[in-house]
Every structure is written in C-alpha cells, then in structure tokens.
C-alpha positions in Angstrom: 102.0 116.9 112.5 101.5 120.0 110.4 98.7 121.7 112.4 100.7 124.4 114.0 102.4 125.6 110.9 99.1 125.4 108.9 97.4 127.5 111.6 100.3 130.0 111.6 99.7 130.4 107.8 95.9 130.7 108.2 95.2 127.6 106.2 91.4 126.9 106.1 91.6 123.4 107.6 94.7 122.9 109.7 93.4 120.1 111.8 91.9 118.0 109.0 94.6 118.4 106.3 95.5 115.0 104.8 98.6 115.1 102.6 97.9 111.6 101.4 94.7 112.7 99.6 96.0 113.5 96.1 93.4 116.1 95.2 93.7 117.8 98.6 97.5 117.7 98.4 97.6 119.3 94.9 95.2 122.0 95.9 97.3 122.7 99.0 100.5 123.1 96.9 98.7 125.6 94.7 97.5 127.5 97.7 100.9 127.5 99.3 102.6 128.9 96.2 99.8 131.4 95.4 99.4 132.8 98.9 102.6 132.3 100.7 105.8 131.2 98.9 105.2 133.0 95.5 108.4 131.7 94.0 106.9 131.8 90.4 105.4 134.8 88.7 101.6 134.6 88.4 101.8 133.8 84.6 104.3 130.9 85.3 102.0 129.1 87.7 99.7 127.6 85.1 101.2 124.0 85.1 101.1 123.9 88.9 97.5 125.1 89.0 96.4 122.5 86.5 95.9 119.9 89.2 93.9 117.5 87.0 96.7 117.2 84.4 98.5 113.8 84.1 101.7 115.9 83.9 101.1 117.6 87.3 103.7 115.4 89.2 106.4 116.5 86.7 105.4 120.1 87.2 105.5 119.6 91.0 108.9 117.9 90.8 110.2 120.9 88.8 108.8 123.2 91.4 110.6 121.3 94.2 113.9 121.8 92.3 113.2 125.4 91.7 112.6 126.1 95.4 115.6 123.9 96.3 113.6 121.4 98.3 116.1 118.7 99.4 113.6 115.9 99.4 112.3 113.6 96.6 108.7 113.7 95.4 108.0 110.3 97.0 108.9 111.7 100.4 105.6 113.5 100.8 105.4 114.2 104.5 109.0 115.5 104.6 108.3 117.6 101.5 105.2 119.2 103.0 106.9 119.9 106.3 109.9 121.5 104.5 107.6 123.7 102.3 105.6 124.8 105.3 108.8 125.8 107.1 109.8 127.8 104.0 106.4 129.4 103.9 106.5 130.4 107.6 110.0 131.9 107.1 108.9 133.9 104.1 105.7 135.0 105.9 107.8 136.2 108.8 110.1 138.1 106.3 107.1 139.8 104.7 105.7 140.9 108.1 108.9 141.4 110.1 107.8 144.7 111.6 104.6 143.1 112.8 106.2 140.2 114.6 109.6 141.5 115.7 108.3 143.1 118.9 105.6 140.5 119.7 105.9 138.6 122.9 103.6 136.2 124.8 101.2 138.0 127.2 102.7 136.3 130.2 106.3 137.2 129.4 106.1 140.8 128.3 108.1 141.9 131.3 110.5 139.0 131.4 114.2 139.8 131.2 115.7 138.7 127.9 118.6 137.0 129.7 116.1 134.9 131.6 114.3 133.9 128.4 117.6 132.7 126.9 118.5 130.7 130.0 115.0 129.1 130.3 113.5 128.7 126.8 110.5 126.7 128.2 109.4 129.6 130.4 107.0 131.0 127.7 105.0 127.8 127.3 101.3 128.0 128.1 101.2 125.3 130.7 97.4 125.7 131.1 96.7 124.8 127.4 94.8 121.5 127.2 96.8 120.4 124.2 100.0 121.0 126.1 98.8 119.0 129.1 97.6 116.1 127.0 100.9 116.0 125.1 103.0 116.0 128.3 100.8 113.4 129.9 101.0 111.1 126.8 104.8 111.6 126.7 105.1 110.8 130.4 103.0 107.6 130.0 105.1 106.5 127.1 108.3 107.0 129.1 106.7 105.6 132.3 107.4 108.8 134.2 105.6 109.4 137.5 102.8 112.0 137.3 103.3 115.4 138.9 101.0 118.4 139.5 103.4 120.6 137.6 103.3 119.7 133.9 106.4 121.7 133.2 108.3 119.6 135.6 107.1 116.4 133.9 108.2 117.9 130.5 111.7 118.6 131.8 111.9 115.1 133.3 110.8 113.7 129.9 113.5 115.7 128.1 116.1 114.2 130.5 114.8 110.7 130.0 114.8 111.2 126.2 118.4 112.4 126.4 119.4 109.4 128.5 117.7 107.0 126.0 119.4 108.8 123.1 122.8 108.4 124.7 122.1 104.7 125.4 121.1 104.1 121.8 124.0 106.1 120.4 126.4 103.9 122.4 125.2 100.8 120.4 127.0 100.1 117.2 124.6 101.1 114.5 125.6 102.4 111.1 123.5 105.0 109.3 123.6 107.8 106.8 124.7 111.3 108.0 121.9 113.9 108.1 122.5 117.6 107.3 120.3 119.4 109.9 120.6 122.7 108.0 118.4 121.2 105.2 115.5 120.7 107.6 113.8 124.0 108.4 112.3 123.9 111.9 109.7 126.6 111.2 109.9 128.2 114.7 112.5 129.5 117.0 112.7 128.6 120.7 115.3 131.3 121.4 118.0 128.7 122.2 120.3 127.3 119.5 120.8 124.0 121.3 117.1 123.5 121.9 116.4 124.3 118.2 118.8 121.6 117.2 117.3 119.1 119.6 113.8 119.9 118.2 115.2 119.2 114.6 116.6 115.9 115.8 113.4 114.9 117.5 111.4 115.7 114.4 113.6 113.6 112.2 113.3 110.7 114.8 109.5 111.1 114.7 109.5 110.9 110.9 111.6 107.7 111.1 109.2 106.2 113.6 106.3 107.0 111.3 108.1 105.2 108.5 108.7 102.1 110.8 105.0 102.2 111.9 103.9 102.3 108.3 106.1 99.4 107.4 104.6 97.3 110.3 101.1 98.3 109.2 101.8 97.1 105.7 103.2 93.8 107.0 100.1 93.3 109.1 97.8 94.0 106.1 99.8 91.5 104.0 99.5 88.9 106.8 95.7 89.4 107.1 95.3 89.3 103.3 97.1 86.0 103.2 94.8 84.5 105.8 91.7 85.7 104.0 92.9 84.6 100.6 93.6 81.0 101.8 91.0 80.0 104.4 90.7 76.4 105.7 87.3 75.0 105.3 85.7 72.5 107.8 82.8 71.0 105.9 81.6 69.1 109.0 81.0 72.3 110.9 79.7 74.2 108.0 82.3 77.0 108.6 85.1 78.6 106.7 88.1 79.7 108.7 90.8 78.4 110.9 
C-alpha cells in the first residue's frame, strides 16, 4: 500500500518494503528523516539513528510528537502512510520549480478546464497495474466486464458510492474522523475526488484491521485443535 509513495521518494525497495519487520522499519525511519523530512538538525538525529538501542521506541515516539504525527506508535501502518505523505509534500516543496509545470505526456495540450471537470482523464489506461486493479475491483463488485477499463472504473466508483450510501443509512455509531489529519500524498486536481480518496484509504485501513482480527481468530482456533488432539488408539492415529 506504500509502493507509489516510496517510488516517488526514490526508496531503494518500494515493492518489497515491510513495515512489520522491526529492523527494516527502523532503518526506513532513519532514511526518511535523513533524506526527506529533515526535521532534526544532523547533530540531533543520534538517538533516532541508534536503531539497536532498547530506547529507540521512545526516541521514535518523541520524533512522532515533534513532527506532529496524529497517530500512536502502535498504529504502524497509519504512521508510515502519514510520514510518507509528509515526505512527499516536503519533497514537492523543495523542488516546486521542477514539478510545477510537469504534465503527463498524453495531456500536455489538454485544456485546464477539461482536466478539472474530468480528473480521471490523465490516467494511463494501458498500464498493466491499472488494468489489473480495475479488473480486481470489478470482480469484487460483480460488475460486467467492458473493453474500456476507464468505463469499468467509473462504474465501480458509482457502485462504491451506492454501497456507501446504503451502509450510511444503517444505524451505526462510530467516532468522527478529521480528514485534514490524513495527508493524501497526491492531488487529483479535484477537491471532491481528493476527499473521496481519503475516505477510501481510511476504509481500506479499517478493512485491513478487520482482516487481521479474523486471521488472529483463525490462528487461535487452529492452535486450539493442535493443542488438544483426540487420539484413536485403535486406528493408530492422532486427530479428529
């Protein structure tokens, strides 16, 4: 889920990054601060660079407070995503002159008004990753296949909107979420679409949490079976 931002920041292994690996995670945080965020002065980064110290979590927690990260140290995926968004924003600020006039090759002559009205127009519909993602989404939503992947994507958006409205109509209490605390890391050129992307990201994170809970429950169930097998001495077998 971090690959695009990592690629944009020229991280050495964007596809294989694993934030759950403690050593890799700590090295990544040091790289992010040294190369991109640079919130501390060089001489003040010693505690953060000492990744083998038992006090490193405390140093990282302090770092999170210093950069005003809204998440807790236990919320690792959310924290990494937020820090990456901050790094992308700072990277753009450092190279504003380089990026301000850049436009996709296929849209250099496109009218700015048209871009605002159709924020999906600059997508590379021939990109294999794009096609695979649209197809997976269509299969998940049980949407009929179409030769035009952009059409399928728009239909998927409409279906997601309808599902969201249906779920919202159900009585379900929850905690309010401040979207401004969640940096998107990219700009579609449309404020409404930006907000929708933020909401979809938060929903995706929530689904990941639910999936992890179900995985943990399955592991516990399997462990219970293994820990208490039924033995049938007549068959010479152990098991149910």
